[in-house]
Each structure stands twice: as C-alpha cells, then as structure tokens.
N, C-alpha and C positions, 0 to 999 in steps of 0.2 A: 400615760400614767398607769401604774400597775393596779391602783385601786379603782374598782368600778362602783360608782355611787348613784344608782338610778333614782333612789329616793331623793337625793339632793337635787338631781336634775329636775324632778317633778316639782320640788319646792321652788327651785329657781324659776321655772315656768309659771307656777302659780303666783309668784310674787313679782312678776315682770312689771305690772302696773304700779305696785307699791314701791319698787326700786326706783321708779322714775316719778318724782313728784310732779304734780300737774304743771308747775311753773317751768320745769325742765323739759317738758314735752313740747312747748311752744317754740316756734322757729325764732332764732335770734336775728338781730340786725347786723349783718356782716360788715357794713360800711362803718357803723359806729364801733363795732368790735375791732376793726383794724386800728382805729385810733387808740382804743383802750389797751390793745395788745402790743403796743410799741415796745414796752419793757420786756415782754415775753420773747419778742423776736431777738433780743440780745443773746439769748441762749438757744431757743428752739428754732430760730431762723438761720443758724449758722451750721452748715454741714460739718459733721465730725466734732461738734462742741461736746465737752465733757464736764460732768459735775466734778468739782474740785476734790472733795473728800467726803466719803470714799469716791474713788475715781471710777466713773462709768459714763457711758454715752447718755446724754439727755434724750428722752423719748422723741421719736418722730411723730408729729401730730397731723400732718396733712393727709386727708383721706379717712381720718378716724371718725367715728360717730360723734357728732356734736353733743348728743345727749349723754354719751359716756364722759366726754370732757367736762361737762357740767358736774356730773357725779364725782369725778376726780377732784375738781376744784372744791366742791363742797366737803369732800373728805379731808383735804388739806386744811380748809378753814376750821373744820371740827376737830382737827388733829387726830382723826382715825388713820391718817397717813402721816408718817413721820418725815418731815423735811422742813427745816427752819426757814429756808429761803422761800419755799412755796407757801408756807403758812403766812409769812410776811406779805407775800403778793396777794394771797386770797382773802386775808382777814377782813379787809375793808370793802370787798366786792359784794354788791347786791346780787340776787339771783338773776336779775335782768342783765347786769354787767357780765355775769358768767355766760349767759345764753348768747349774748352778742359776741363776746370774745371767742366762744366755742364755734360759733357759726363762721367767723372769719378764719380761725386757725385750721379747722377741719376742711374748709373749702378752698384753702389757699393753693392747693395743688391736688390733682386727682390721684386716686390709687393707681399704682403701676399695674399693668395687666400682662398676662402671659401664661404659659402653661405651668401647672404646678410642678415643683421640683421634688423629685423623689430622693430627698436627703436623709442621712442618718438621723434617727430620732423619731421618724414617722410612726414606728411601732409603739412608741410610748404616748402618742397623742390621742389615743382612742377616747379616753374620758374627756379630754379637752374639747373635742369636736361637738359634744352635746350643747355647749354654750357658745364656743368661739368659732364653730363652723369648720368645714373641711379646709385644711391648709391655713387655718387661722382667719378665714373671712367670715366673721360673725354677721349673721343676718338680724340679730336682735340688738337694738340700739343701746341697751344698758350693759352689754358685754363688749369689751374692746376688740377691735380688729388686731390680730397679732402678726399677720402676714407682713413681712418686710420690716418689722420692728427691730431695733438693734439688739443683738444677742446678749450683750453684757447688761443691757437695761432689763431685758426679760429675766435674766438670772437674778439680778438685784431685786426685782419685784417679787419673784417667787420665794426668794430667801426671806424677804420681809413678811410675806404671808405666813411662811413656815414659823418664823420667830414670834409672830404676833405684833410686829411693828406696824404692819398694815392689818387693820381689823376687818375681817370679812368672814362670816361663819362658813360660807360655801367654799371659798378659796382656801381657807385655813384647813378645812377637812380634806380637800383634794390634795394638798401638797404635803400633808403630814407624813406620809410614808415615802416621799421622794428622797433619793440619795443625791449627793452632789453630782454624781455622774448622770442621773436621770435629769436633773435640772439643766445641766450643760447640754445634754442631747436635745431636750425639748426646745431650749433657747436657740440652738443651732438650726434645728429644723424650721421653726417658724420664721427666723430671720432670713432663711434662704428663699422663702416664698416671695413672689412679686406682690407688692402691696403698698404700705405706708411710705411717705416721703417726708423730707424736711419741710417745715412750713416755709412758704415763699412770700416775699413782699409783693404787694400788688400796687400798681400805680393808679 
C-alpha cells in the first residue's frame, strides 16, 4: 500500500484487547461447532464455491484465526458487514455459538506451508504487514490471515472497506488511497502465498 500509517498501527496494537471481547478470546468447542456449522459448509466447505451476486469466491476459512472468525460473525450480526445471507446466518447466534463454530471451521484443515512466493504486488504490501504479517501470515488473532485467501474475495473485501460497506476505521483509512490496480495487485500477491484452505468436513 502506498500510504504509510504508523499512527494507525500503534492504535491497532493498543486496541488489540479491546477488539477481542473477553467472550471471543475463550476457546470454542469444535465438536459442537461442527454440528452448528453444517449450513456453513454448504458454501464454505465446497472448493471453488462462489457467491451468487455479486459473483466472487466465498472465503477460505480453514487455518484462519478462530478469534477473527468470531469478530467477522459479530460484524455480520451487527450489520457492520454487508451481506444479507451472512446476516441471516449470524443473527440468531450467541457468542458461544460463534466461538464453537469458529473453532471447528478454523481447525478443519491446517494452513498450507511452503516458501513465500515472490509474486507481483509484494511492493504494495508494506503497510499491510504491520497487522497481517509477512506474506499475509498474521500473528495477531484479531487480524485475519490473508495468505492463500481467494484473490477475488480479497478484492471484494478491500472494495467494501473503501466504499464503507464494511465499517472499520483502520481498514477504511488504509484502503482510501488504493487504486483498482493496487487492489488487484495486493489480492494477487496474498492469494499466491501458501496458507488458508477450504473448510473440510471431519468424521
């Protein structure tokens, strides 16, 4: 990203605990979560599955921080993230339900490992690294792993932050100056890295 925002990084670090409510920091019950997440697997458990309209790949969840998945579900429930189907799924979930589902979905398959890929777009990822880690491997549980995420989903998410459809003051400021070319380059770079996978059914 072209914009360097050290003050925002300091704010993000200072608010790490605040961004994760105490309930979201507790480990969930993955066995219970597997039962609750059966509907989720109808989209997130199918390799290559796409959102109908607008058309983009549903995000890969296996290997993601479960704490971040709870934050995402809370965002859909609060409608700070715009997606009617996800709102309908999250609206009736308790915090415990979210923790349990996140524990299952995130742990259903491991992160892919391997050497970092020196793909185009790396030069634009400098500011992203502060929160999302080198190559998109975030070490902070409230910031998502980007490595291996579907490129068109990353593009969609960045455009939502830029338009305000996703409400997040840090991400909103980070993406404000990005061009479409910047967004495509960043999405391509992070998608090329070994990392996230499609959630897998467990027997």
